[in-house]
Each structure stands twice: as C-alpha cells, then as structure tokens.
C-alpha positions in Angstrom: 0.0 0.0 0.0 1.3 3.4 -0.9 1.4 6.2 1.6 -0.2 9.4 0.3 2.3 12.2 -0.4 2.2 15.3 1.8 1.0 18.4 0.0 3.8 20.9 -0.6 3.4 23.8 1.8 5.4 27.0 1.8 6.2 28.7 5.1 7.5 32.2 5.9 10.5 33.1 8.1 8.6 33.5 11.4 7.3 30.0 11.0 10.8 28.7 10.2 12.2 30.4 13.3 9.4 28.9 15.4 10.1 25.4 14.1 13.9 25.3 14.3 14.4 27.6 17.4 17.2 29.6 15.9 17.3 33.3 14.9 17.2 34.8 11.4 20.9 35.6 11.3 21.9 32.0 12.1 19.4 30.6 9.5 20.9 32.8 6.8 24.5 32.0 7.9 23.7 28.2 7.8 22.0 28.7 4.4 25.2 30.4 3.1 27.3 27.5 4.3 24.9 25.0 2.6 23.9 23.5 6.0 20.2 24.7 6.0 17.5 24.4 3.4 17.5 27.3 1.0 14.7 29.8 0.7 12.8 30.5 -2.4 11.8 34.0 -3.6 8.2 34.7 -4.5 8.9 38.3 -5.1 11.3 41.2 -4.1 10.3 41.0 -0.4 8.9 37.5 0.0 11.1 34.5 0.9 9.5 31.1 1.7 10.8 27.7 2.6 9.4 24.3 1.7 7.9 23.0 4.9 9.0 19.4 4.3 12.6 20.4 3.8 12.5 22.2 7.2 10.9 19.2 8.8 13.6 16.9 7.3 16.4 19.2 8.5 15.0 19.3 12.1 14.8 15.4 12.0 18.4 15.1 10.7 19.7 17.5 13.5 17.8 15.6 16.2 19.0 12.2 14.9 22.6 13.5 14.9 22.3 14.5 18.6 21.0 11.1 19.7 
C-alpha cells in the first residue's frame, strides 16, 4: 500500500524560526554554508521555505544528537 504524499506547503521566516528555534541571522548563515534548506523567492520582499525540507532538517539534526 502506498502512503499518500504530503502536500507541498510553503512557510515564511517567522514559522521557520518557530520550528527550528534559531534566529534569522543564524538561519541565513547556515544557508550560506549549505547547511540549511535554501529559501525560495516569491517576489522582491517575499522569501519562503518548503515545509517538508525544514521538517527533514530538524529530524536530521535531532538524529545527529542522539
């Protein structure tokens, strides 16, 4: 039996900060180092992240700590 795929959901920076527990500057620093999911631009002042990529990153960090 196949598990239904999660719908793709885009989230804004305040939601990303709430999920990962780190501040904006660290998120952008980690993105620059290639150690955090990259944002996508929806316009000149609108950056979003793919929710499932953030969830996968959080799981990977938690797994690495265990």
